N, C-alpha and C positions, 0 to 999 in steps of 0.2 A: 953878587949873591942873588939879586933879582933873575938875572939871566939862567943861573943854575936853578932857581925855583921854577922858572918858565921850562925849561927843559925837563925837569922832573914831571910836571903835569902833563906835558905832551906825552912823555914816555907812558904816564899812567892812561892817558886816554887811548893810545895805541894798544897797550897791553890789555885793556878791558875790551877794545874793539876785535882784537884778536880772539880773546876768550869768547865773546859773543859768536864770532864766526864759527869757532870750534863746536859749540853747542848746537848751531843751527845745522851743523852737518848730520846731526841726529833728530833734532826737533824742528818741525815744519811749522812756520807762523808763530804766533803767541810771542810776538816781540815784546810786548809791554810785560809780560811775565817774566820773560828772560831778563830785562832790564831791571826790574824790581829785584829779582835774586841776585844780580850783580851788584845792586846798591847796597842789599844786605850784607854781601861778602865784605865789600869795602868799608861798611860801617861796623864789621865784626859782630854781627848780629845773627840771631837765629831766625828761621823761616818757617811758617805754618802754610802749607799749599793745600787749598780745598777744591774739590771738584768730584763730579760723579765719575764712577769708576771708567777707566779706558780712553781718558783724554790726555794721558803722557805725564801724569804727575811723577811717577817712578823714573821714567825715561829721562825727564828734565834733570832730576838729582843725579842719576847715574852719569848723564852725559857731562854734567858740571865737575862730579868727582873726577871722571876720567881725564877731563881737559886740565885739571889742576895737578895733575901727577902727584897727588898726595896719597897716603894710606887713607881708605876708607872702609866702612863696615855698614852693613845694612841688618836691620833688626824688622823682622816681620811681627807686629804686633797682633797677639790673639787674647781670648778671653781667659785662657788658662795660664797665660805668662805671669812669671814671678818676677819682682824687682831684681832679684839677683841673677835673673837671666840678662839683665841689661848691665848692671853695674858690676858684677862679678860676686864671688863668694868664698869663704874660708874652707880648706880642705885640711883634715887631719893627715899629714904625712906618716904612714906606718914605719917607715925607716928611721925617722928622727922623734917620732911621736909629739911633733910639733904642728901648730897650724901653718898652712901655708896659703897665701893669698892668690886666687886664681883671677885674674882680671878679665872683665867683661868686655863687650864689644864697644862699650863707651869710650874705650882708652884707644882713640884713633882721631884723626884730624877733621874728617867729614863723615858725620852720623847720618845715615838715612833711616828714619824712624817711620816705616811704612805703615800706613792706617792706624796711626797712633790712637785713634778713638774706638778702635775695635777691642781695646785692653780697658779693665776696670781702674777707676782712680788711684788705686794703691799702686799699681804698675805705672801709670803714667807719672806718678809722683817721683819715681826713681830718677827722673832726669831734672827735677827742680834744683838740686844743689850744683850739678855740674853745668847747667845752663846759666847759672848766676854766677859762681864762684870759680868755675873751671877746675873742680877737683872733685874727689868721690872720698867719702868717710866709709871704710871697711874694716870691721873689727877694731874700732878706735883708732886705726891709721889712716891719715890724711894723704891720699895720693893725687897729684895734679895730673891733668890730662895734658898731652902735647899741645903745643900753640903752633899755628892758628887752629882754632877749634870752632866748628859750626854743626849746628844741629838743623837738619832739613827734615821736617816733619810733613807727612801727608795725611789728610783725612777725607773721609767721605762726608757729605752733608748729613746733618744729625737726623734728618727724615729717613735715612737709609736704615734698613733693617740691620739690627744687632751692632748699634753703635753706643757708646758711652760719651755724653758730652765733657769736654775738658773742663777743669775747674778754673776759676777766675785768675787763681794764683798761677796756674801753669800756662795759661793764655798770656797773661802779663809778661812771662819770660820771653816771648817771640818779639822780635823788633818788628817784623811785617806778618800781616795774614794775606796771602795772595789767594785771590780767586782765578781758577782757570775755567774758561767756559768753552762751549763748543766751536770748534773751527768753522771757517768759511768753507763754502762748497768747494772752491779751487784748493784750498790748503788741505781739506779732507781726502780729495781726490789723490794729492801729492803724499799725503800720508800712507794711503792704502798701497800706491806704487812703490815707495821707499821700503815699507814693511814686508812687502811680499816678492819682490824682484829677487829671483834666485834664492829665495829662503823658504824652507819648510818649517812649520811649526810657529811658535810665536816669540821668537828669539828677538831681543831688542835691537835695533839697527846702530848699533855703536860702534863698527867697525872703522868708519871714517872718521871717529873722533880722535884726534891727536892731543897727546899731552904738550901744553904750550906754556905754561906758568907753574913755577914751582913754589914751595913753601917759603922761600926767601921773598920772592916778588910779591906773594899774596901779603906777608908782613909788611914790606914796604909799601904797598898800596894802602893798607889800612892805617899805617903811620901818616902818609900823605893825606889822606882823608881827615885823619883827627887834627891835622895841622891847616886844614882849610878856614880862610877869613870869615867869621860871621857876624855881621853888624849888629849892633845891640837892638836895633829897629826890626831886624828880621827875628831875633830872638823873642822880642815883644810880641810880634806876629803870631809866632808859634805858641806862646803862651796863651794869647788872646783866643786863638782858636780852640785850644783846649778848654779855657774857662767857658766859652760859649756853648761847648757840648753839655755843659753841666745845667744850663738854664734852658736849653730848648725843650719844648713841650712834647715833641715826639720822642725823646729818649727818657727811659726809666731812670737811669744813672749815667753821668758822662764819664770822661776820661780822668784818669788821676795824672799826677806830674810826671809820670814816666812817660805818657803820650807826648808832652812837650820835649822831652829827651829823644824820644824816636823821631820826632820831626826835625830837630836840629842835626842829630846824627845821620838820619837820612838825606837831609837836605845838602849836608857836607859831601856825602858820596855822591850824590846826584849830580852835584856841580863838577867834580872830577870825572865824571863819565863824559861830561861835557866840555872837558879841556879848560875849565876855569878855575881860578884859585880863590874865587869868593861866591859865596851864597847869596840866590836872589829869593825874593817872595814865591816866584814861580817854582822854584825847586821845591820849597816847602808845600806849595799848594799840590804839586804833582804827585808827592808821595803820602799826601794826607789819609787817602784812603786806605791804603794797606797798613798804614801807621796806626789807625785810630778805630777801624771797623771791628776789632775784637777787643777794644777796651771800652765799649760803651754797649747799651741793650735798648732794644726798641721798647718803648712804653705799650701797655696793653692796648689802648685805644688806637695806636698808630698801627699795631698788628692787625686789628679788626679792620682797619681801613686799607689793609694790604700795601702798607709803605714798607719800604726796605731800608736797611741800615746805609746802603750806599746812597740812596735818594735824600735820606735824612742828614746825612753828613755832608752832602752837596748842598742842602739849603743852608747848613751851618756856615760852609765857607763862602757862600754868597752874601752872608750878613757880616762878615768880619772884613773890614777894609784893609787892603794890603798897603803897606808902606812904600813910598817912593825912594828907593836905595840907588 
């Protein structure tokens, strides 16, 4: 049995390595960002990706969807969008005089919610039910979405013109909030070369991304991630990190219990990416920033001092002793 488990973990690590390589066929650099997206995929979580326009947020999601060989849909959020544009609506069939349900783009496996914070809260809330319960209620009917199901949303920083901040309840549905920053000079040169070589216009360089993982493989990866061994001391470490955010002077409010769940789920997936069957405190610490940065808020005094959420969370991590497992 142990040998079979070891083979399964090796297969998972190799499959995820192949998936990472496929995404890199379109995406230059941003290795940490890609790894965090893969961790969220294995953990069966949703991802919010934030960065200024033009850094490859949409390209990353499109490359992942293409490599997964799963049906996917893209919704461009705009200020005039209605919730029914996402979930679907009821239509009166003139021939039968009965209401017919027209399913929206949310009924897919991988949903790209592009620039989600350009739509008002009423439209953003259309995703609340499906992200939590994997179902949509239309005209009193409960319709499940296909599994595996993952929402990858992109947003521009809230300082950008024409954006609406996501409500806390919406943010909490995302397993990770991933920040994508400016590339290095070398990577930026490679981006320009790849995006312009033999191409006219602004087409995304997705031609080299080949499907390498199907829906069954994704479900298997998620099941293996759920079966990873997590020592009680590691769980205690995750809980202590979350509780420490509630007492830190630099934070207006700390993370709820869902933050600890995200740390454990993400830690299991991170261990699987490394080809291990057990979770270490380092796995938890490595994914702590994307798991917690959208579940806390900087205190007004800390904002005036120019301190950031990432810096404050790093201070929190430094104050919580890691167990020796």
